[in-house]
C-alpha positions as CSV (number, residue, x, y, z in Angstrom):
1,M,-40.4,38.2,154.5
2,K,-41.6,41.6,153.2
3,R,-39.6,43.3,155.9
4,R,-36.3,42.1,154.3
5,D,-34.2,44.8,152.6
6,F,-34.0,43.9,148.9
7,T,-35.9,41.6,146.7
8,I,-32.8,39.6,145.7
9,N,-32.2,38.9,149.4
10,A,-35.7,37.6,150.0
11,L,-35.7,34.2,148.2
12,L,-36.5,31.1,150.3
13,L,-35.7,27.5,149.7
14,D,-38.2,24.8,150.7
15,P,-36.0,22.1,152.3
16,E,-38.5,19.3,151.5
17,T,-38.9,20.1,147.8
18,N,-35.8,22.2,147.1
19,E,-38.1,24.6,145.5
20,I,-37.1,28.3,145.5
21,L,-40.0,30.4,146.9
22,D,-40.2,34.0,145.7
23,F,-42.9,36.2,146.9
24,V,-41.4,39.6,146.0
25,G,-40.0,39.3,142.5
26,G,-36.5,38.6,143.5
27,R,-35.7,36.1,140.8
28,E,-36.8,38.6,138.1
29,D,-34.6,41.3,139.7
30,L,-31.6,38.9,139.8
31,E,-32.0,38.1,136.1
32,A,-32.4,41.8,135.3
33,G,-29.5,42.9,137.6
34,I,-31.6,45.3,139.7
35,I,-31.4,46.3,143.4
36,R,-34.9,47.0,144.5
37,A,-36.2,47.6,148.0
38,I,-39.1,45.4,149.0
39,G,-42.4,47.3,149.1
40,D,-42.1,51.0,150.1
41,P,-38.3,51.9,149.9
42,A,-38.7,54.7,152.4
43,A,-40.2,52.3,154.9
44,R,-37.5,49.7,154.4
45,F,-34.8,52.4,154.8
46,G,-36.6,53.8,157.8
47,E,-36.2,50.4,159.5
48,D,-32.4,50.5,159.1
49,K,-30.7,53.5,157.4
50,L,-27.6,51.4,156.8
51,R,-29.6,49.6,154.0
52,M,-29.0,52.7,151.9
53,V,-25.2,52.0,151.9
54,R,-25.8,48.3,151.4
55,A,-27.8,49.1,148.3
56,V,-24.8,50.9,146.9
57,R,-22.5,48.0,147.9
58,F,-24.6,45.3,146.3
59,A,-25.1,47.4,143.1
60,A,-21.3,47.9,142.9
61,R,-20.3,44.4,143.7
62,F,-22.6,42.7,141.3
63,G,-22.7,45.3,138.6
64,Y,-26.4,45.9,139.1
65,A,-28.5,49.1,138.8
66,I,-30.4,50.6,141.6
67,E,-34.2,50.6,140.8
68,P,-35.4,54.3,140.3
69,A,-37.8,54.4,143.2
70,T,-35.2,52.9,145.5
71,L,-32.6,55.3,144.2
72,K,-34.9,58.3,144.8
73,A,-35.6,57.2,148.3
74,I,-31.9,57.0,149.1
75,Q,-31.3,60.4,147.7
76,K,-34.1,61.8,149.8
77,L,-33.1,60.1,153.0
78,A,-29.3,60.4,152.6
79,P,-29.0,63.2,155.2
80,E,-30.3,60.7,157.8
81,I,-27.4,58.3,157.4
82,D,-25.7,60.0,160.4
83,Q,-28.2,58.0,162.6
84,I,-26.2,54.9,162.0
85,S,-23.2,54.1,164.3
86,M,-19.8,55.0,162.8
87,E,-18.6,51.4,163.4
88,R,-21.4,50.0,161.1
89,L,-20.7,52.6,158.5
90,R,-17.0,52.0,158.6
91,D,-17.5,48.3,158.1
92,E,-19.9,48.8,155.1
93,L,-17.5,51.3,153.5
94,T,-14.6,49.0,154.0
95,K,-16.6,46.3,152.1
96,I,-17.2,48.7,149.3
97,L,-13.5,49.4,149.1
98,T,-12.3,45.8,149.3
99,E,-14.9,43.8,147.2
100,G,-13.3,44.6,143.9
101,A,-15.7,47.3,142.7
102,A,-14.6,50.3,144.8
103,R,-14.7,52.9,141.9
104,R,-18.3,52.0,141.0
105,G,-19.2,52.0,144.7
106,F,-17.9,55.5,145.3
107,E,-19.5,56.8,142.1
108,L,-22.8,55.4,143.4
109,L,-22.2,57.0,146.8
110,D,-21.8,60.3,145.0
111,Q,-24.9,59.7,142.8
112,T,-27.1,58.8,145.7
113,G,-26.0,61.8,147.8
114,L,-24.5,59.7,150.5
115,L,-20.9,60.6,149.9
116,I,-21.2,64.2,151.2
117,Y,-22.6,63.0,154.5
118,L,-20.3,60.0,154.9
119,L,-17.0,61.4,153.7
120,P,-17.3,65.1,152.9
121,E,-13.5,65.3,152.6
122,I,-13.6,63.0,149.6
123,A,-16.6,64.8,148.0
124,K,-14.5,68.0,148.1
125,M,-12.0,66.4,145.8
126,K,-14.3,66.9,142.8
127,G,-13.2,69.8,140.6
128,V,-9.8,70.2,142.3
129,E,-7.5,70.5,139.4
130,Q,-4.0,69.1,139.3
131,P,-0.8,69.9,137.3
132,P,-1.5,68.3,133.9
133,Q,2.2,67.4,133.4
134,F,2.0,65.1,136.5
135,H,-1.7,64.3,136.4
136,P,-3.0,64.1,132.9
137,E,-6.0,62.0,134.1
138,G,-7.8,65.0,135.6
139,D,-8.8,66.3,139.0
140,V,-8.2,64.8,142.5
141,W,-11.5,63.0,142.5
142,I,-10.9,61.3,139.2
143,H,-7.3,60.3,140.3
144,T,-8.7,58.8,143.5
145,L,-11.4,56.9,141.7
146,M,-8.9,55.5,139.3
147,M,-6.7,54.4,142.2
148,I,-9.5,52.7,144.2
149,G,-10.6,51.2,140.9
150,G,-7.3,49.3,140.8
151,L,-7.9,47.7,144.2
152,P,-8.6,43.9,143.6
153,A,-11.1,42.0,145.7
154,G,-9.6,40.9,148.9
155,S,-7.3,44.0,149.4
156,S,-6.4,44.8,152.9
157,P,-8.7,47.3,154.6
158,T,-5.7,49.5,155.6
159,L,-4.3,49.6,152.1
160,A,-7.8,50.4,150.7
161,W,-8.4,53.3,153.1
162,G,-4.8,54.5,152.6
163,V,-5.4,54.7,148.9
164,L,-8.7,56.5,149.4
165,L,-7.2,59.1,151.8
166,H,-3.7,59.5,150.4
167,D,-4.5,62.8,148.7
168,V,-7.2,64.0,151.2
169,G,-5.0,67.0,152.0
170,K,-5.0,68.4,148.4
171,P,-8.4,70.3,148.4
172,P,-7.6,72.5,151.4
173,T,-4.0,73.2,150.1
174,F,-4.8,73.9,146.5
175,A,-3.0,76.9,145.1
176,P,-3.5,78.1,141.5
177,P,-0.6,78.8,139.2
178,A,1.3,82.0,140.2
179,G,2.5,83.8,137.1
180,P,2.8,82.7,133.5
181,N,5.3,80.0,134.3
182,G,3.7,78.8,137.5
183,R,1.9,75.6,138.2
184,I,-0.8,74.3,140.5
185,R,0.7,73.5,143.9
186,F,-0.4,71.6,147.0
187,D,2.2,72.7,149.5
188,R,2.2,70.6,152.7
189,H,-0.7,68.5,151.4
190,V,0.9,65.4,153.1
191,E,1.1,67.0,156.5
192,V,-2.4,68.4,156.2
193,G,-3.7,65.1,154.8
194,V,-2.2,63.1,157.7
195,K,-4.1,65.3,160.2
196,M,-7.3,65.0,158.2
197,A,-6.9,61.2,157.8
198,E,-6.4,60.9,161.5
199,Q,-9.7,62.8,162.2
200,I,-11.5,60.5,159.7
201,C,-10.0,57.3,161.3
202,R,-11.1,58.5,164.8
203,R,-14.5,59.4,163.5
204,F,-15.1,55.9,162.1
205,R,-13.6,54.3,165.2
206,F,-10.7,52.5,163.6
207,S,-8.4,50.6,165.9
208,N,-5.2,52.3,166.9
209,E,-3.3,49.7,164.9
210,D,-5.3,50.3,161.7
211,T,-5.2,54.1,162.2
212,E,-1.4,54.0,162.6
213,Q,-1.0,52.0,159.3
214,I,-3.4,54.2,157.3
215,L,-1.6,57.4,158.5
216,A,1.7,55.8,157.6
217,L,0.5,55.2,154.1
218,V,-0.6,58.8,153.8
219,T,2.7,60.0,155.3
220,N,5.0,58.0,153.0
221,H,3.2,58.1,149.7
222,M,5.3,61.1,148.3
223,K,8.6,59.6,149.4
224,F,8.8,57.3,146.4
225,K,9.6,60.3,144.2
226,D,13.0,60.6,146.0
227,V,13.9,56.9,145.8
228,P,16.5,57.4,142.9
229,R,18.4,59.9,145.0
230,M,18.3,58.1,148.3
231,K,21.5,57.0,149.9
232,P,21.7,53.2,150.6
233,A,21.0,53.8,154.3
234,T,17.9,55.9,153.6
235,L,16.5,53.3,151.1
236,K,17.1,50.5,153.6
237,R,15.4,52.4,156.4
238,F,12.5,53.1,154.0
239,V,11.9,49.5,153.0
240,R,12.1,48.5,156.7
241,V,8.8,50.4,157.4
242,D,6.1,48.1,158.8
243,K,3.9,46.5,156.1
244,F,6.0,48.1,153.4
245,G,4.3,46.0,150.8
246,E,1.2,48.1,151.2
247,H,3.2,51.3,150.7
248,L,4.7,49.9,147.5
249,E,1.3,48.8,146.2
250,L,-0.1,52.3,146.9
251,H,2.7,53.8,145.0
252,R,2.1,51.5,142.1
253,L,-1.6,52.4,142.0
254,D,-0.7,56.1,142.4
255,S,1.7,55.9,139.4
256,L,-0.8,54.0,137.1
257,A,-3.5,56.5,138.0
258,S,-1.4,59.5,137.0
259,H,1.7,59.7,134.8
260,G,1.8,55.9,134.3
261,K,5.5,55.5,134.9
262,L,6.6,52.6,137.1
263,D,10.4,53.4,137.2
264,N,10.6,54.0,141.0
265,Y,8.2,51.1,141.7
266,E,10.5,48.8,139.7
267,L,13.6,50.2,141.3
268,V,12.4,49.5,144.8
269,S,11.0,46.1,143.8
270,R,14.5,45.1,142.4
271,F,16.2,46.4,145.5
272,I,14.0,44.3,147.7
273,A,14.5,41.2,145.5
274,E,18.3,41.6,145.3
275,T,19.1,42.8,148.8
276,S,19.1,40.2,151.6
277,P,17.2,40.9,154.9
278,E,20.6,40.8,156.6
279,Q,21.7,43.7,154.5
280,V,18.5,45.7,155.0
281,R,18.4,45.1,158.8
282,P,21.9,44.0,159.8
283,V,22.9,43.2,163.4
284,R,24.2,46.5,164.8
285,L,27.9,46.9,165.0
286,L,27.5,49.0,168.1
287,T,24.9,49.0,170.9
288,G,24.0,51.2,173.8
289,D,26.0,49.0,176.1
290,D,29.1,49.7,174.0
291,L,28.6,53.4,174.4
292,I,28.2,53.1,178.1
293,A,31.4,51.1,178.2
294,L,33.1,54.0,176.5
295,G,31.9,56.3,179.3
296,L,28.9,58.0,177.5
297,K,25.7,58.6,179.3
298,P,22.2,57.9,177.7
299,G,20.5,60.9,176.3
300,P,19.7,62.7,173.0
301,R,23.4,62.8,171.9
302,F,23.7,59.1,172.9
303,K,20.8,58.2,170.5
304,A,22.3,60.5,167.8
305,I,25.6,58.6,167.9
306,L,23.9,55.2,167.6
307,Y,21.9,56.5,164.7
308,N,24.9,57.9,162.9
309,V,26.9,54.7,163.4
310,E,24.1,52.6,162.1
311,E,23.8,55.0,159.1
312,A,27.4,54.5,158.3
313,Q,27.0,50.7,158.6
314,L,23.9,50.7,156.3
315,D,25.8,52.9,153.8
316,G,28.7,50.4,153.8
317,T,31.4,52.9,155.0
318,I,32.1,50.9,158.2
319,H,32.1,47.1,158.5
320,T,33.5,46.1,161.9
321,H,32.9,46.7,165.5
322,E,36.3,48.4,165.8
323,E,35.4,50.8,163.1
324,A,32.1,51.5,164.8
325,V,33.8,52.3,168.1
326,R,36.2,54.7,166.4
327,L,33.4,56.5,164.7
328,A,31.4,56.7,168.0
329,Q,34.5,58.2,169.7
330,T,34.9,60.7,166.9
331,L,31.2,61.7,167.1
332,A,31.4,62.0,170.9
333,V,34.0,64.7,170.7
334,N,32.8,66.3,167.5
335,P,29.0,66.5,167.6
336,A,28.9,68.7,164.5
337,L,30.0,65.7,162.4
338,G,26.7,63.8,163.0
339,I,23.1,64.6,162.2
């Protein structure tokens, strides 16, 4: 019993008497809201270093404090967290992100010294200033904490990690204001962030499917600013993205954790509510077989014609198969008219 991790996890129930047996002071710590390692904290963490992250998770989830000696041991042993498999660390971090207390969890990861060893890319967000006209809340670290703080218990792991990593490319792309009228810039932070997020996902052994979704969330998070100016076809293609609900939720959290305006979120939400699936993803007026019947051969231009014809269909400029055929014929002889 004294080799268990924390006192609150070491209570026993006598099946004959229904009496709770407590040999380590677990009931007192439950009542006081304390996460305390049993016996010597260093010895308990030496048996399994993952217990250090679990201490953070329990403290965050239940709103408890980490007992001083236990906290001190974690701070001392934090550099040894790399002895744990990345899969186990990934699963524990995912729980921190999805149990409804992610902000508190990451504040504790920082306080315990674990964050710099687990996710140095996130630790580097601290102190990275942002343009105050767009981000009055503060630096990239505060912005990210506010966003993960908005994740309710039960959030999907991919959404949670997408939120955590969406601005991971900002620290390495930070550029201070140039000139009296300049502003802080993060040029290409999305592209840089996608590459960094991919490295993080590979490091933590995410599945290919989850990695693809997390990277898509990072890739698309800035596109929402262009929604008011999107053509109908562009907006329809955008909302057709797989698991678009996660993209929309990330944008909502992003907006609330910065300027607070939900105009674009509401615009897209209305569009989805008022536009039928048949309009968003209509049956194509023209297929590859139709192009072959017109004497065209498959290839890059072939694909471009199909794309442009569908674009016209989504924009509502053509409505029939005959119109699609005529447009395809025009594009076939005048390539410059297409994309």
